[in-house]
N, C-alpha and C positions, 0 to 999 in steps of 0.2 A: 355754626356760623352764620351770622345774619347777612341776607342777600341786600345788595345795594345796586343801584343803577345810576349810571351818569350820561345823561342826554347830551348829544353833540350839537354843536353849532348854535347853541342858544341865542346868543347874543346877535349873531348873524341873522337869525330867523327874526329877532324881534325888530331889528332895525329895518329889515327888508319889508315887513308886514306893515310898520309904521302905525300901529293901533292907537286908537283913540279912545278914551274912557268910555264912551257910549256905544262904541261899535258892538255889532254883532259877530262872533269871532267862533269857528269850528276848529277842533282839534280832532281830526279823523282818526287819530290813531293813539289813544291814550298812553298805552304801554307802560312805562315806570312812572308816568304823570310828572316827569321832569319839564316837558314844554307845556303841558297843561297848567302846571303851577305858575310858570313864568307869564304864560298868557293870561291867566287870571290875576296875576298882580299888576297888569298893565290896564285892567278895566276898572271901572269904577259904578256909581249908581247910574242907571239908565243902560248900562251894557247887559249883553247876554254872551254866555260863553256853552258851546255844546260839545261835550267830550263823547267819542265814539269809539266802540272797540268790540271786536268778536269775542274777547277773552273776558269772563265775568271778573276775573280777579283783577284785571286791569281797570275795569270800571269801578270796582270797589276802591283801588287805588285814588281814583279821581273824585271818589266822594269823600275820602279820607283828607285829601288835599285841600277840597272845598270846606271841610269842616273846621280845618285848620286857620283858614282865613276868618279872622274875627272883625274885620273892618265893618261898621255899620253901612259904608257905601259900597259894599261889595256888590258884584252884578248877580243877576239871576243865572243859575246853573241848570243845565239838563243833561243828564248821564244816562247814555243809551248803549245797551248791550245788543249790539248789531255789526255787520259787516259794512264798511264804508262804500262797498258797492251799491247799498241802497241809500246813499246819500239824499238823493232827490225826495224819495219817499219819507226818510226820517224828518226832513226840514219842513215837508209839507204837512206832515202830521203835528209838528211842534208850532206851526205857523209862523216860522221864521224865515222871511225873504224880504230883499236880499241878504247876503252876508258881506261883511267888509274884508274879512280875512279869512283863509282855509288853510290849515297845516295838515300835510300827509308825512310823517316820519315812518318810512319803510322798513326800518331795521327793526330787529327784534330784541327784547329787553333780557337781561340776565335773569329775570323771573321767569320767563319761558324756558331758558336754558335749564334752570334748577327745576322746574316742574317735571314729574317724572312722564313725558309725552313723547319721547324719543328724538327730541331735537339734538341733544348732546351725543357725541360719539367718544367723550373722554372715558372709555372702558378701562384705562389703565388705573384710574382712580377707583375703579369698584363702581362705576355709575351707569351700570346696565340698566336699561330702560324699554319698556314695551314699545313696538313699533308703531306709533300713532302719527305723530307729526302734525295735529291739527290743532289751530288756534282755539277754536271753540270746542264745545263738547259733543258735537256731531260732526257728520261727514264720514267720508271714506277714509280708511286708515291706510298708512303707507304700507303695511304689512299685506294688504290686499293686492296693491300693486306690484310689491316684490315676489309674491308667491304666485300671482295669476297670469301677469302680463307675458306674452309670448316674448322669445328673446330678442326678436328684431325690434319690437315696439318699445321693450325696456331700454335698448341701446339707444334708439332714436329719442326717448325721453331724457336719459342722462346726458345725451349730447346737446339737445335742444336746450334743455333748462339748466344744465350744469356746466356746459361748454366744456366738457371732459373728453380728453383726447382719447382715453383709453376706454371709452363707452362700450365698445364692442366686445373686448375683452373681459369688462367687468360685468356685463351682461350675461356673457357666456359661463362666468364664473359663478354668478348668482344662480342661473338655472341649474347648474351642476350641484351646487350646494343645497338647493332646495329640493332636490331629487333625493337626496339622502335623508334630509329632515327639514320641515317646514321652518322659514326664517321669521321669528315672532320678536326678536330682542335687537337692539343696537348692537350688542357685542357680535352677535351671528352675522349681521349684515356687514360689519367692519373686517371681519375675518374673510367673508367672501370677496370683498373689495380688495383686501391685501394679496388674496390670491390670486386676483385677476389684474394685478399691476406688477411691473418690474420691481426689484429691489431697490434700485436707486431711487424711486419714485417715493419711497417710504422715508427716506433720509431729508426732505425738503422741509422748509419751515412752515408751509401749509400742509396739513393733514391730508393724506391721499384719499379720505372718505369725504372731505370738504364738498366738492362738487356734486358727488352722487346723492349725498344728504340734502344739498340745496335744491337739486332738481326734484327730488321726491317731495320736499316741503313745498315747493311752488305748484307742483302738480296736486297734491292732496287738498291745498287750500284754493286752488284756481287763482293764484296770484296775480297773474298777468291779466286775466280776464277781469278780476276786480278791479284792479289798477286802471283799465281802460273805462270801465263803466263809473266808478267813483270819480275819476279826474274829469270826465266829460261832464258830469253831473255838477262838478264843483265850478267848471267855466260857466254853466248856465244860472248856478246860484249867486255869482258874484255880483255885487253892487258895480254900478259905473265906478271905474277908479279903483276897484277893489283888488285884493292880490292873493295869488295862490301860491303857497311854498311848499315843495315837495324834496324830502332828503331821500336819496337812495344809496344803496349799498354795494350793488354790483351792476355789471354793464348790462345785463338783460332789461333790468327794470329801469335803468337810466335811460337806455335806447328808447324804450316805450314811453318815458316821460317826454324826452326830447322831442320826438316825432309828433306826439300828440300837441304840444305847445307850439312847435314850430308851425303845424298845418293850422292851429287856431290863429298864429299871427299872421300867415298867409291869406287866411279868410277875413283879417280885418277885426278879428275878435279883440286882440289886444297885443301887447308886446311881450317879450322876453327880455327882462331888465336885471342883471345883465344878461348879454347873450351867452356867455361862456359860465359854467356851474361856479359856484362859490365853494371852495374846499377849506378844511379846517387848518388853523395855523400850525407851525412846527410844534408851539409849545401846548396846543391842545392835543395834538398827536402824542407827544410825549407823556402827557399826563393822563391819556386815555387812548390806549392802542386801538380800541375798537372805533375809533374816529377815523383811523387813517383811509379807509376806502370810501368816506360819506362826500357826497355830492349834493350841493343845494342848488336847486333851480327855481326862478321867480318867474312868475307871469301876472302883468297887471291887465285889467280888462279895461278896454277903451270906454270913454265917455259915451260914445253912442256904436251900436252895432247894427248890423243888418236886421231889418225887421222879421224875416224868416227864421233867424237864429234866436232872436229875443223871444219870440212867440211859440217855437216849438219845443216840444217836451225834450228831455234830456236824453232819453233812451232814443230817439229818432237821429240823434247826432253822434257819429262815431267816426274815429279816426284809426289808422293803421298803426 
């Protein structure tokens, strides 16, 4: 069966970013290339679009989307296989500064779910996968964390990044399971999680392994650290009046985004507009259940900012 991905809040992103044909635009997370294609269509001759993704398959989807655009006035495109935490270095290497609009879609696509990397825990469908969970080809595997972290450290990780109330009992169950046999597959991890949670927890709409898998994925890819670095770099890279849009899907990353943008607004770098996040319409949620937890936050850079901010390199500016 062919895999397809539906990007969320596309119209809302386009309206918020207000892109003009000659703008320089960055899609920091190509993913399924839905937003990338929509952003590309708004640009024309003289415009530039930069697509970034740590997943080489996503970069290839960006290339295919650009190849499908046959307009003679299509913009210049740069497709980069890298982590958006390196945004400042990427734009410097490409000689693109400043940018008029930057998008971060922090969700993960169905293509990543379909790839055998351990993101999916749907073992009831025979979808057992190796316990990797990395977006790129390199990096620490989730299996290393699962099989080597002490019980207390494992519980802390599951609670901090998964907000899992049964983090302690799940960690205890994982340690007991790995003492019998190393955990290298998603099905083995799911069984350990089920053994560490009460039976009533198994009958909810949300799979009992959801939060633990989320925590491991965040840790393996250092998602929060990458988000902080990438978003701070984006604030530096914006032109006066330029806008950054961030779509988050769970409270941990949304809280990080909100705090960074709020602190930037407090420092006079720009404004959050609107102050509250934009959420999908009921119609979009009914058409695409993956949209239900999405939140879109917008930040517009001020026409003028403090000289020490404008002149300082992005890595020197950090927010909680």
